[in-house]
C-alpha positions as CSV (number, residue, x, y, z in Angstrom):
1,M,137.5,139.1,157.0
2,N,135.8,138.8,153.6
3,Y,137.9,137.9,150.6
4,T,137.5,137.8,146.8
5,N,138.8,135.7,144.0
6,L,141.3,138.1,142.3
7,T,143.1,136.1,139.7
8,T,146.7,136.8,138.6
9,I,149.1,135.9,135.8
10,P,151.5,134.4,136.5
11,K,149.0,132.2,138.3
12,K,151.5,131.1,140.9
13,R,151.1,133.8,143.5
14,E,154.7,133.6,144.6
15,D,155.9,134.3,141.0
16,F,153.4,137.1,140.5
17,E,154.4,138.8,143.7
18,R,158.1,138.5,143.0
19,L,157.6,139.9,139.5
20,I,155.8,143.1,140.7
21,G,158.1,143.6,143.7
22,F,155.5,142.7,146.4
23,D,158.0,140.2,147.9
24,Y,160.0,143.3,149.0
25,I,156.9,144.8,150.6
26,K,156.3,141.6,152.5
27,S,159.9,141.6,153.8
28,L,159.1,144.9,155.5
29,L,156.0,143.8,157.3
30,D,156.5,143.3,161.0
31,P,153.3,141.9,162.6
32,K,153.7,141.4,166.4
33,T,151.3,138.6,167.1
34,P,151.2,135.0,165.8
35,Y,147.7,135.8,164.4
36,G,149.0,138.8,162.4
37,Q,152.0,136.7,161.2
38,K,149.7,134.0,159.9
39,Y,147.5,136.5,158.2
40,F,150.4,138.1,156.3
41,Q,151.9,134.7,155.4
42,H,148.7,133.8,153.6
43,L,147.5,137.1,152.2
44,V,144.3,137.0,150.2
45,P,142.8,139.9,148.2
46,L,139.8,141.5,150.0
47,S,136.3,142.1,148.8
48,F,135.5,145.6,147.6
49,E,133.7,146.5,150.9
50,N,136.6,145.2,153.0
51,I,139.2,147.1,150.9
52,L,137.4,150.3,151.8
53,T,137.2,149.3,155.5
54,H,140.9,148.5,155.7
55,H,141.9,151.8,154.0
56,S,139.6,153.8,156.3
57,D,140.9,152.0,159.4
58,V,144.6,152.6,158.4
59,E,143.7,156.3,158.1
60,E,142.1,156.2,161.5
61,L,145.1,154.7,163.1
62,I,147.6,157.0,161.4
63,K,145.7,159.9,163.1
64,T,145.5,158.1,166.4
65,F,149.1,157.1,166.7
66,Q,150.8,160.5,166.5
67,N,151.9,159.7,170.0
68,E,154.9,157.4,169.5
69,K,155.0,156.3,173.1
70,F,151.4,155.1,173.0
71,L,152.1,153.1,169.9
72,E,155.3,151.6,171.3
73,D,153.4,150.5,174.4
74,I,150.8,148.8,172.4
75,L,153.3,147.1,170.1
76,N,155.3,145.8,173.2
77,N,152.1,144.3,174.6
78,L,151.1,142.7,171.2
79,E,154.5,141.0,171.1
80,C,153.6,139.2,174.3
81,V,150.4,137.7,172.9
82,L,150.6,133.9,172.7
83,D,149.0,131.7,170.1
84,V,146.2,129.9,171.8
85,S,144.5,128.7,168.6
86,H,144.9,125.0,169.4
87,T,143.8,125.5,173.0
88,F,140.8,127.5,171.8
89,E,139.7,124.6,169.5
90,R,139.9,122.2,172.4
91,I,137.8,124.5,174.5
92,K,135.2,124.8,171.8
93,N,135.2,121.0,171.5
94,K,134.7,120.7,175.3
95,E,138.0,118.8,175.8
96,I,139.9,118.7,179.0
97,L,142.9,121.1,179.1
98,D,146.1,120.4,180.9
99,E,148.0,122.8,183.1
100,I,150.3,124.0,180.3
101,E,147.4,124.9,178.2
102,L,145.7,126.7,181.1
103,F,149.0,128.5,181.8
104,E,149.2,129.7,178.2
105,L,145.5,130.7,178.1
106,K,145.9,132.7,181.4
107,N,148.9,134.5,180.0
108,Y,147.0,135.3,176.8
109,V,143.9,136.7,178.6
110,L,146.0,138.8,180.9
111,V,147.9,140.4,178.1
112,V,144.8,140.9,176.0
113,D,143.1,142.5,179.0
114,S,146.1,144.9,179.4
115,I,145.8,145.9,175.7
116,R,142.1,146.4,176.2
117,E,142.6,148.8,179.0
118,M,145.2,150.7,177.0
119,I,143.0,151.2,173.9
120,K,139.4,151.2,175.0
121,N,139.2,155.0,175.3
122,H,141.3,155.8,172.3
123,L,140.4,153.4,169.5
124,P,137.1,152.5,167.8
125,K,135.2,149.5,169.3
126,K,136.1,147.3,166.3
127,F,139.7,147.1,167.6
128,V,138.9,146.7,171.3
129,P,138.8,143.1,172.6
130,P,135.8,142.1,174.8
131,E,136.1,142.1,178.6
132,L,137.7,138.9,179.8
133,T,137.2,139.4,183.5
134,D,135.2,136.2,184.0
135,V,137.8,134.1,182.2
136,I,140.6,135.7,184.2
137,D,138.8,135.1,187.5
138,L,138.3,131.5,186.6
139,L,142.1,131.0,185.9
140,D,143.2,133.3,188.7
141,P,141.0,132.5,191.7
142,E,143.4,134.2,194.1
143,G,143.3,137.5,192.2
144,L,147.1,137.9,192.0
145,R,147.0,138.6,188.2
146,M,150.4,136.9,187.7
147,P,151.2,135.2,184.3
148,T,151.5,131.8,185.9
149,F,149.1,128.9,186.4
150,Y,148.8,126.4,189.2
151,I,145.9,124.3,190.5
152,Y,145.4,126.7,193.4
153,D,144.1,125.8,196.9
154,A,141.4,128.3,196.3
155,Y,139.7,125.9,193.8
156,S,138.9,123.3,196.6
157,K,138.9,123.4,200.4
158,E,139.4,119.6,200.4
159,L,142.5,120.1,198.2
160,A,143.8,122.8,200.5
161,E,143.4,120.5,203.5
162,I,145.1,117.5,201.8
163,R,148.1,119.7,200.8
164,K,148.3,121.1,204.3
165,K,148.3,117.6,205.8
166,K,151.0,116.4,203.3
167,R,153.3,119.3,204.3
168,E,152.9,118.5,208.0
169,L,153.7,114.8,207.3
170,L,156.7,115.6,205.2
171,K,158.1,117.7,208.1
172,S,157.3,114.8,210.6
173,E,160.1,112.5,211.7
174,N,157.7,109.6,211.8
175,N,157.6,107.1,209.0
176,C,154.5,108.3,207.1
177,E,155.2,107.1,203.6
178,D,152.0,105.1,203.1
179,E,149.9,108.0,204.4
180,I,151.7,110.5,202.1
181,L,151.2,108.2,199.1
182,A,147.5,107.9,199.8
183,L,147.2,111.7,200.2
184,T,149.1,112.2,196.9
185,E,146.8,109.9,195.1
186,K,143.7,111.7,196.5
187,E,145.3,115.1,195.6
188,S,145.8,113.9,192.0
189,Q,142.2,112.8,191.8
190,I,140.9,116.2,193.0
191,E,143.3,118.1,190.6
192,K,141.9,116.1,187.7
193,M,138.4,116.9,188.7
194,I,139.3,120.6,189.0
195,L,140.8,120.5,185.5
196,E,137.6,119.0,184.2
197,E,135.5,121.6,185.9
198,I,137.7,124.5,184.6
199,S,137.6,123.1,181.1
200,Q,133.9,122.7,181.2
201,R,133.4,126.3,182.5
202,L,135.8,127.7,179.9
203,S,133.7,126.1,177.1
204,N,130.9,128.6,178.1
205,Y,133.3,131.4,177.1
206,H,134.5,130.1,173.8
207,H,132.6,132.8,171.9
208,I,134.2,135.6,173.8
209,I,137.7,134.1,173.5
210,S,137.1,133.7,169.8
211,E,136.1,137.4,169.6
212,S,139.2,138.5,171.5
213,I,141.4,136.6,169.0
214,E,139.8,138.2,166.0
215,K,140.0,141.7,167.6
216,I,143.7,141.3,168.4
217,K,144.4,139.9,165.0
218,Y,142.6,142.8,163.3
219,L,144.4,145.4,165.5
220,D,147.8,143.8,164.6
221,V,146.9,143.6,160.9
222,I,145.8,147.3,160.6
223,L,148.7,148.5,162.8
224,T,151.2,146.6,160.5
225,K,149.7,148.3,157.5
226,T,149.7,151.6,159.2
227,R,153.4,151.3,160.2
228,L,154.3,150.3,156.6
229,S,152.4,153.3,155.3
230,E,154.4,155.6,157.6
231,E,157.7,154.0,156.8
232,L,157.4,154.1,153.0
233,G,155.3,157.3,152.7
234,L,152.3,155.5,151.1
235,S,149.0,157.1,150.4
236,C,145.4,156.0,150.5
237,P,144.1,154.9,147.1
238,Q,140.6,156.0,145.9
239,I,139.1,152.9,144.5
240,T,135.8,152.5,142.7
241,R,133.7,149.8,141.0
242,E,132.6,152.2,138.2
243,K,133.4,150.9,134.8
244,N,135.1,152.9,132.1
245,R,136.9,155.2,134.6
246,S,140.5,156.0,134.0
247,I,143.2,154.8,136.4
248,K,145.1,157.9,137.5
249,I,148.3,157.7,139.5
250,K,150.3,160.7,140.6
251,G,153.7,160.7,142.1
252,M,154.1,156.9,141.5
253,F,157.3,155.4,142.9
254,N,158.8,151.9,143.2
255,P,159.6,151.4,146.9
256,K,162.5,149.0,146.4
257,L,164.2,151.0,143.7
258,K,163.6,154.2,145.6
259,S,165.3,152.7,148.7
260,E,168.3,151.4,146.7
261,L,168.8,154.8,145.1
262,E,168.6,156.6,148.4
263,K,171.2,154.3,149.9
264,L,173.5,155.5,147.1
265,G,172.7,159.1,147.9
266,K,170.6,159.4,144.7
267,T,167.1,160.8,144.2
268,Y,164.2,158.8,142.8
269,Q,161.9,160.6,140.2
270,P,158.2,159.9,140.8
271,V,156.0,159.8,137.7
272,D,152.4,160.3,136.8
273,I,150.4,158.0,134.6
274,E,146.8,157.7,133.3
275,I,145.5,154.4,132.0
276,T,142.2,154.5,130.0
277,P,140.1,151.5,129.2
278,G,141.5,149.8,126.0
279,V,145.1,149.7,125.0
280,T,147.9,152.1,125.7
281,V,151.1,151.5,123.9
282,M,154.2,152.8,125.8
283,V,157.6,153.4,124.1
284,G,160.9,154.6,125.3
285,A,164.6,154.0,125.0
286,N,166.2,150.9,126.6
287,M,166.9,151.4,130.3
288,S,164.4,154.3,130.4
289,G,162.2,152.8,133.1
290,K,159.3,151.3,131.1
291,S,159.5,147.9,132.9
292,V,159.6,149.6,136.3
293,V,156.4,151.6,135.3
294,L,154.6,148.3,134.5
295,R,155.7,146.5,137.6
296,T,154.8,149.5,139.8
297,V,151.4,149.9,138.3
298,A,150.7,146.2,139.0
299,L,152.1,146.6,142.5
300,I,149.9,149.6,143.3
301,Q,146.7,147.8,142.0
302,Y,147.6,144.6,143.9
303,M,148.5,146.4,147.2
304,A,145.2,148.4,147.0
305,Q,143.2,145.3,146.7
306,L,144.9,143.7,149.6
307,G,143.9,146.7,151.7
308,F,147.3,148.4,151.8
309,F,148.1,152.0,151.1
310,V,150.1,152.4,147.9
311,P,153.4,153.9,146.7
312,A,152.0,157.1,145.1
313,Q,151.2,160.7,146.1
314,S,147.6,160.0,145.1
315,C,145.7,157.6,142.9
316,E,142.3,156.7,141.5
317,L,141.9,153.0,140.8
318,T,139.2,150.8,139.4
319,Y,138.4,147.5,141.2
320,V,139.6,144.7,138.9
321,D,139.0,140.9,138.8
322,N,142.4,140.1,137.3
323,I,145.9,141.5,137.2
324,S,148.1,140.0,134.5
325,I,151.8,141.0,134.0
326,I,153.8,139.4,131.3
327,A,157.4,140.4,131.7
328,E,160.8,138.9,131.9
329,D,161.4,137.1,135.1
330,N,165.1,137.2,136.0
331,Q,164.8,134.3,138.4
332,K,163.2,132.1,135.6
333,P,165.1,133.1,132.5
334,L,164.3,131.6,129.1
335,S,165.8,132.5,125.8
336,G,164.9,132.5,122.1
337,L,161.9,130.4,121.1
338,S,161.5,129.1,124.6
339,S,161.1,132.6,125.9
340,F,158.7,133.6,123.0
341,G,156.6,130.4,123.5
342,A,156.2,130.9,127.2
343,E,155.4,134.6,126.7
344,I,152.7,133.9,124.1
345,L,151.1,131.2,126.3
346,L,150.9,133.7,129.1
347,I,149.4,136.4,126.8
348,N,146.9,133.8,125.7
349,E,145.9,133.1,129.3
350,A,145.6,136.8,130.0
351,L,143.3,137.3,127.0
352,K,141.0,134.5,128.3
353,E,140.9,136.2,131.7
354,T,139.5,139.3,130.2
355,E,136.2,137.6,129.1
356,G,133.4,139.0,131.3
357,K,135.9,140.5,133.7
358,T,137.5,143.9,134.4
359,S,141.3,143.2,134.0
360,L,144.5,145.1,134.3
361,I,146.9,143.7,131.6
362,L,150.5,144.8,131.5
363,I,152.7,143.3,128.7
364,D,156.4,144.2,128.6
365,E,158.1,144.0,125.2
366,P,156.0,141.2,123.6
367,A,157.8,139.3,120.8
368,R,161.1,141.0,121.7
369,T,163.0,137.8,120.8
370,T,161.6,137.6,117.3
371,N,162.6,139.5,114.2
372,P,161.2,143.1,113.8
373,Y,159.0,142.2,110.9
374,E,157.1,139.4,112.7
375,G,157.3,141.3,116.0
376,T,155.5,144.3,114.6
377,I,152.8,142.1,113.2
378,I,152.3,140.3,116.5
379,V,152.2,143.4,118.6
380,N,149.7,145.1,116.2
381,A,147.5,142.0,116.5
382,L,147.7,142.1,120.3
383,V,146.7,145.8,120.3
384,K,143.6,145.0,118.2
385,L,142.6,142.0,120.4
386,F,142.9,143.7,123.7
387,E,141.3,146.9,122.5
388,K,138.1,145.0,121.9
389,N,137.5,143.9,125.5
390,K,138.1,147.4,127.0
391,S,140.3,146.1,129.9
392,Y,143.0,148.3,131.1
393,T,146.0,147.3,129.0
394,I,149.5,148.7,128.6
395,I,151.8,147.2,126.0
396,V,155.5,148.3,126.1
397,T,157.3,147.9,122.8
398,H,160.4,149.0,120.9
399,F,158.9,148.3,117.5
400,D,158.0,151.1,115.1
401,D,154.6,151.3,113.2
402,I,152.5,150.0,116.1
403,Q,148.9,151.3,115.5
404,A,147.3,152.3,118.8
405,R,144.6,154.6,119.8
406,R,146.7,156.0,122.7
407,R,150.5,156.2,123.0
408,L,152.7,157.2,125.9
409,R,156.5,157.4,126.1
410,I,159.2,158.0,128.6
411,K,160.5,161.5,128.0
412,G,164.1,160.1,127.8
413,L,167.6,161.7,127.8
414,K,167.8,165.2,129.0
415,E,168.9,167.4,126.1
416,K,170.5,170.0,128.4
417,L,172.9,167.4,129.8
418,L,173.7,166.0,126.4
419,K,174.8,169.4,125.2
420,D,177.1,169.9,128.2
421,K,180.1,167.7,127.3
422,S,182.5,169.0,129.8
423,N,184.2,166.9,132.6
424,R,182.6,163.6,131.6
425,N,184.0,160.3,132.7
426,S,182.4,157.4,130.7
427,E,182.4,155.0,133.6
428,D,180.7,157.6,135.9
429,I,178.1,158.2,133.2
430,I,177.3,154.5,132.9
431,N,177.0,154.2,136.7
432,N,174.8,157.2,136.9
433,L,172.9,157.0,133.7
434,Q,169.6,157.6,135.5
435,D,170.8,161.1,136.2
436,Y,170.7,161.8,132.5
437,I,167.2,160.5,131.9
438,D,163.9,162.2,132.5
439,Y,161.5,159.4,133.5
440,Q,158.4,161.6,133.0
441,I,155.6,159.8,131.1
442,I,154.3,162.0,128.3
443,Q,151.9,161.6,125.3
444,A,153.5,160.3,122.2
445,D,151.9,161.5,118.9
446,N,153.6,159.3,116.2
447,S,154.1,155.6,115.6
448,T,157.9,155.6,116.0
449,V,159.9,154.8,119.1
450,P,162.6,157.2,120.5
451,K,166.0,156.7,119.0
452,D,168.4,157.4,122.0
453,A,171.1,154.8,121.4
454,I,173.2,157.2,119.3
455,K,172.7,160.0,121.8
456,I,174.0,157.7,124.5
457,M,177.1,157.0,122.4
458,E,177.7,160.7,122.1
459,L,177.2,161.1,125.8
460,L,179.9,158.5,126.4
461,N,182.4,160.3,124.1
462,I,182.8,157.3,121.8
463,D,185.6,157.6,119.3
464,E,184.8,160.2,116.6
465,K,185.5,157.7,113.7
466,I,182.8,155.3,115.0
467,M,180.3,158.2,115.5
468,R,181.0,159.6,112.1
469,L,180.3,156.2,110.4
470,V,177.2,155.7,112.5
471,K,175.8,159.0,111.5
472,E,176.6,158.5,107.8
473,I,174.9,155.1,107.8
474,K,171.9,156.6,109.7
475,I,171.5,159.2,107.0
């Protein structure tokens, strides 16, 4: 499989994947073969051409595996595939295999042959392993097709005669110890010669064995992606190399958050977003889902470039060279100046990555730990800097007076629910605050951020004295 050098910030891939929620996606993957498991343990972004191939092949398998019994049979067989990578390397190097290695290889080729017979008339040739009859016949000279290996009598008439003679002597009441020992030594010599001959003949088939491993791995990889798509309700992204195209995502959802809400009997609200080249500033009240939007956009872009379907109803993406997300990492918390310093260093790295590249830059609340005056200056400077390079940049902020060419906001608290003050329990409202928020992403026309904190206080039925003072001071 052909790969590409997609860079990320954070640079450590484990930190990046955790930040965008891809660690959750990986936890759901269930490859059946050791080859598929290794592939997903060391996932690497694909070249543009291979992204399209993977997406197309997942679509193909989704159509093919409407028959659940057929899919189940294939998965059961894939689970029986042994890892013969080490044995294969020894075959390629023309080394002499032992009986255990030949047993594992025979088991492998029998299972692969079974899979081949199951799929050869149903799937495209790219998934179908080559015919391994010659290898099977070499390892199974008696034609029993049993998943065992033994240096069979069929390999040598002389070996068969020696073993027959040994059996007769063992049954004899005469003292034949010396003769049996001599026959045993001769038997071992012949067995060694047979192992050498089998190993030599297997080396002639190393290309076909290698092809079978690659085909089985690819089938397992695409099947794993297919099953994930069906499980999560993912869709095939449309991805292009054209520059200056908008990124358009409809019905975007965060798989982990959606699953958690559904377990609580709640409904997740998908959202639409369009990201144009340049800088988009996004505003919204605290807890209104801005951070989730950033992380999910990064997740969708990353999954698409790994050849996965994505968590959205539909989307149009641009192939990028870099994905940078600068956001608070709950597993690596910093505070005050430490947090600000680390954040600015990451932003500086992200800016460098945009030079001569197409980048997706997602910055969550930059300078949030500074005072509003300096914070506003810093964010305005970032907007100007990232606007120049025409990468796809979203900057989330809670500061007023940020000058940006394009602004979006989370719609926020539902006015209808705010007006209905009957039968409200403050604890229930806090636990179900998402029910009072419309997460829809809309155009924002002015440079101020939504002021929903006082509305939330009203929603929680805070003491009238406090509310009166708050409103007086606000005025």
